[in-house]
C-alpha positions in Angstrom: 46.9 22.9 137.0 49.8 22.8 138.9 50.7 26.6 139.7 53.5 25.4 137.5 52.7 24.3 135.1 50.4 27.6 134.4 53.1 29.4 134.4 55.5 27.0 132.2 52.5 26.9 129.3 52.1 30.5 129.8 55.5 31.2 129.0 54.7 29.5 125.3 51.1 31.7 125.0 49.0 29.5 127.1 46.5 30.6 129.1 45.4 27.3 131.1 42.6 29.0 132.5 40.6 25.4 131.3 37.4 23.3 134.6 37.8 19.2 133.8 35.4 16.7 134.8 35.7 13.4 134.6 35.2 11.3 131.7 31.7 9.4 131.3 30.7 6.7 130.2 28.2 8.6 127.0 31.3 10.4 126.3 32.4 6.9 124.5 29.4 7.9 121.8 29.5 11.5 122.3 33.6 11.5 120.8 35.7 9.6 118.0 38.4 9.8 120.2 39.6 9.2 123.8 43.2 10.9 124.1 44.8 9.7 127.8 48.1 11.2 128.7 49.3 8.0 130.3 49.4 4.8 131.5 46.8 4.3 134.6 44.2 7.3 132.2 44.0 3.9 129.9 43.1 1.8 131.9 40.1 3.6 133.7 39.2 5.4 130.6 39.7 1.3 129.8 37.5 0.0 132.3 34.6 1.8 131.8 34.0 1.7 127.6 31.8 -0.4 127.1 32.3 -2.1 124.3 35.3 -3.4 121.8 34.6 -0.7 119.2 34.3 2.5 122.1 37.9 0.6 123.4 38.8 1.8 120.0 38.9 4.8 120.7 40.4 5.1 123.2 44.7 6.2 121.3 47.6 7.3 124.1 48.3 10.7 123.4 52.5 9.5 122.6 51.3 7.6 119.8 51.0 11.0 118.5 54.8 12.2 119.5 57.3 11.5 117.3 59.7 13.3 118.5 61.0 11.3 121.2 61.2 7.2 120.9 61.9 6.4 124.6 58.7 7.8 125.7 56.1 5.6 126.4 53.2 7.7 127.8 54.1 11.8 128.6 55.9 11.6 131.8 54.8 13.2 134.9 56.7 16.4 135.1 55.4 17.5 138.4 59.1 16.0 140.0 61.6 17.3 137.8 61.1 20.6 138.3 61.2 22.7 135.8 62.9 21.3 133.2 60.3 18.2 133.7 57.2 21.4 132.4 59.1 21.6 129.3 59.4 18.4 128.0 55.9 18.1 129.3 56.1 21.0 126.5 57.5 20.4 124.3 55.9 16.3 123.9 52.5 17.0 124.2 52.4 20.0 121.4 54.7 18.1 118.7 52.3 15.6 119.4 48.6 17.6 119.4 50.2 19.3 116.2 50.5 15.6 114.2 47.4 14.7 115.7 45.7 18.2 113.7 47.9 17.0 110.9 46.1 12.9 110.4 42.6 15.3 111.2 42.9 17.3 108.9 44.0 15.7 106.4 42.0 12.7 106.7 38.9 15.4 106.2 
């Protein structure tokens, strides 16, 4: 992750030290949900998805965000300074909390 995002995340207690990889077509068999951050990622995932059934596994994280209805995707923070990184973290914390609540209620 961008070093600025690491700094802002660390202030909230998150250590972003993961390693990323590209989504593979086999991921659609392995995972129940595949969650893109923005429309470009969503389009790329839909192109990679092998079937209509696996298309349904693609749900943008913004669908779980209920704190700000004026966004249709997670905005790119890299051009908005510190406020942009804080906004992205706010949106992701809200969306992840709501996703967690949904998943744990359905079990």
